[in-house]
C-alpha positions as CSV (number, residue, x, y, z in Angstrom):
1,M,3.3,32.2,9.2
2,D,4.7,34.2,6.3
3,A,4.6,32.8,2.7
4,I,8.3,32.0,2.4
5,E,8.3,30.2,5.7
6,L,5.2,28.2,4.6
7,L,6.9,27.3,1.3
8,L,10.2,26.3,2.9
9,T,8.7,24.2,5.8
10,R,5.9,22.5,4.0
11,Q,5.4,18.9,4.7
12,S,2.7,16.3,4.6
13,C,0.8,15.4,7.7
14,P,-0.2,11.7,7.4
15,R,-2.1,11.5,10.7
16,L,-5.1,13.8,10.9
17,A,-8.1,14.0,13.1
18,E,-11.1,16.3,13.9
19,P,-11.6,19.1,13.7
20,G,-11.4,19.5,10.0
21,P,-11.8,22.9,8.2
22,D,-14.7,25.0,9.3
23,K,-16.8,26.8,6.7
24,E,-14.6,29.9,6.6
25,Q,-11.3,27.8,6.3
26,L,-12.8,25.6,3.6
27,N,-13.9,28.6,1.6
28,M,-10.4,30.1,1.9
29,I,-8.8,26.7,0.9
30,L,-11.1,26.4,-2.2
31,D,-10.5,30.0,-3.1
32,A,-6.7,29.4,-3.0
33,G,-7.2,26.4,-5.4
34,A,-9.1,28.6,-7.8
35,R,-6.4,31.3,-7.9
36,V,-3.6,29.2,-9.5
37,P,-2.1,29.9,-12.9
38,D,-4.8,29.0,-15.5
39,H,-3.8,29.7,-19.1
40,G,-7.0,30.9,-20.9
41,G,-9.0,31.1,-17.7
42,L,-10.5,27.6,-18.4
43,A,-10.7,26.5,-14.7
44,P,-10.1,22.9,-15.8
45,W,-10.8,21.4,-12.4
46,E,-13.5,20.3,-10.0
47,F,-13.2,19.9,-6.2
48,V,-15.3,17.1,-4.8
49,I,-15.6,17.4,-1.0
50,A,-16.1,14.4,1.2
51,Q,-16.8,14.8,4.9
52,G,-19.1,13.1,7.4
53,D,-21.2,10.5,5.5
54,G,-19.4,11.5,2.3
55,L,-16.2,9.8,3.6
56,A,-18.0,6.5,4.0
57,R,-19.5,6.9,0.5
58,L,-16.0,7.6,-0.9
59,G,-14.8,4.5,0.9
60,Q,-17.5,2.4,-0.7
61,V,-16.5,3.8,-4.2
62,F,-13.0,2.5,-3.4
63,V,-14.3,-0.9,-2.3
64,D,-16.4,-1.2,-5.4
65,A,-13.3,-0.6,-7.5
66,A,-11.3,-3.0,-5.4
67,I,-13.9,-5.7,-5.9
68,S,-14.0,-5.0,-9.6
69,N,-10.2,-5.5,-9.7
70,Q,-10.5,-8.7,-7.8
71,A,-8.6,-7.4,-4.8
72,S,-8.3,-9.5,-1.7
73,E,-10.6,-9.1,1.3
74,V,-7.8,-7.4,3.2
75,A,-7.4,-4.9,0.3
76,Q,-11.1,-4.3,0.2
77,K,-11.2,-3.6,3.9
78,R,-8.3,-1.2,3.6
79,A,-10.0,0.6,0.7
80,L,-13.1,1.1,2.8
81,S,-11.1,2.8,5.6
82,M,-8.8,4.9,3.4
83,P,-11.0,8.1,3.4
84,L,-11.5,7.8,7.2
85,R,-7.9,8.9,7.8
86,A,-9.0,12.5,7.9
87,P,-12.2,14.5,8.7
88,M,-12.2,15.8,5.1
89,V,-11.0,14.6,1.7
90,I,-11.1,16.9,-1.3
91,V,-10.9,15.0,-4.5
92,V,-9.2,17.3,-7.0
93,V,-10.2,16.4,-10.6
94,A,-8.6,17.7,-13.8
95,K,-11.3,18.3,-16.3
96,P,-9.4,19.2,-19.5
97,V,-11.1,20.4,-22.5
98,E,-10.1,20.5,-26.2
99,H,-8.5,23.8,-26.9
100,D,-6.5,25.0,-29.9
101,K,-4.0,26.9,-27.8
102,I,-3.9,25.2,-24.4
103,P,-2.8,21.6,-24.3
104,Q,-4.6,19.2,-22.1
105,L,-1.5,18.4,-20.1
106,E,-1.2,22.1,-19.2
107,Q,-4.8,21.9,-17.9
108,V,-3.9,18.8,-15.8
109,I,-0.9,20.7,-14.4
110,A,-3.2,23.6,-13.5
111,A,-5.4,21.2,-11.5
112,S,-2.3,19.9,-9.8
113,C,-1.3,23.4,-8.9
114,A,-4.7,23.9,-7.3
115,T,-4.1,20.9,-5.1
116,M,-0.8,22.3,-3.9
117,A,-2.3,25.7,-3.3
118,M,-5.1,24.2,-1.3
119,Q,-2.6,22.2,0.8
120,Q,-0.7,25.3,1.5
121,A,-3.8,27.2,2.4
122,A,-4.7,24.4,4.9
123,F,-1.3,24.7,6.5
124,A,-1.6,28.5,6.6
125,S,-4.9,28.2,8.5
126,G,-3.4,26.0,11.1
127,L,-4.5,22.7,9.7
128,G,-2.6,19.7,8.4
129,A,-3.0,18.0,5.0
130,I,-1.5,15.3,2.8
131,W,-1.9,14.9,-0.9
132,R,-2.4,11.2,-1.8
133,T,-3.0,9.4,-5.1
134,G,-2.4,5.7,-5.5
135,S,-4.2,3.3,-7.9
136,V,-7.6,4.7,-7.0
137,A,-6.7,8.0,-8.7
138,F,-6.4,6.1,-12.0
139,D,-9.3,3.6,-11.7
140,P,-12.2,4.1,-14.1
141,K,-14.5,2.6,-11.5
142,V,-13.6,5.3,-9.1
143,N,-14.2,7.9,-11.8
144,A,-17.6,6.4,-12.5
145,G,-18.4,6.2,-8.7
146,L,-17.7,9.9,-8.4
147,G,-19.8,10.9,-11.4
148,L,-16.7,11.7,-13.5
149,T,-16.2,11.1,-17.2
150,E,-13.6,9.0,-18.8
151,H,-11.8,12.2,-19.9
152,D,-11.5,13.5,-16.3
153,Q,-8.4,12.7,-14.3
154,I,-8.1,12.6,-10.5
155,V,-4.9,14.4,-9.7
156,G,-5.1,13.9,-5.9
157,F,-7.0,13.2,-2.8
158,L,-6.3,16.1,-0.4
159,Y,-6.8,14.8,3.2
160,I,-7.3,17.7,5.6
161,G,-7.7,17.9,9.4
162,T,-5.9,18.6,12.6
163,P,-2.4,17.0,12.9
164,V,-2.4,14.2,15.5
165,V,1.4,14.4,16.0
166,N,4.0,16.9,15.0
167,A,5.8,15.3,12.1
168,P,9.6,15.8,12.2
169,I,10.7,18.5,9.9
170,K,12.3,16.9,6.8
171,A,15.8,17.8,5.9
172,S,15.9,20.8,3.6
173,K,16.7,20.2,0.0
174,Q,18.7,22.8,-1.8
175,G,17.0,23.8,-5.0
176,S,20.3,24.6,-6.6
177,D,21.1,20.9,-6.5
178,F,18.4,20.3,-9.1
179,A,19.3,23.3,-11.3
180,R,21.6,24.0,-14.2
181,Y,22.2,27.0,-16.3
182,F,21.7,26.9,-20.1
């Protein structure tokens, strides 16, 4: 698949199964994330990989946050199973630092670009992926459970695996519909 086709046909794959990325694919996916625009070369991100037992541990982090937030038992059970929707989840974390020329927002945007680049790399290697967030991405208990600081921000949970079904191609959007000239 060439780059333009990849960009114009990108879509999320919500149903994923084994196999997930092999070591070579994972390294390529991570390398793609590390190649995004990064003003000042700060690399303001961290990629936390959960697979195997790590998926259950991530689910427990979600459950602990749900309990802390007094969620229902149904919500707690759902939280436990969330990471099990794919053989691998990469938690992409923005780790902005104080800098006199590079705003923290720009650093968070760079981490977000890394997520998109990794999703594209997964697709390019024949895998499927979906970028999820939800309330767990903004929960201080989840941050703590992942060993993050209060200044870190989860920008996404990138679920990666083999698509279970071929999702229908979404209707194309014309970029010009969102553009204006100044």
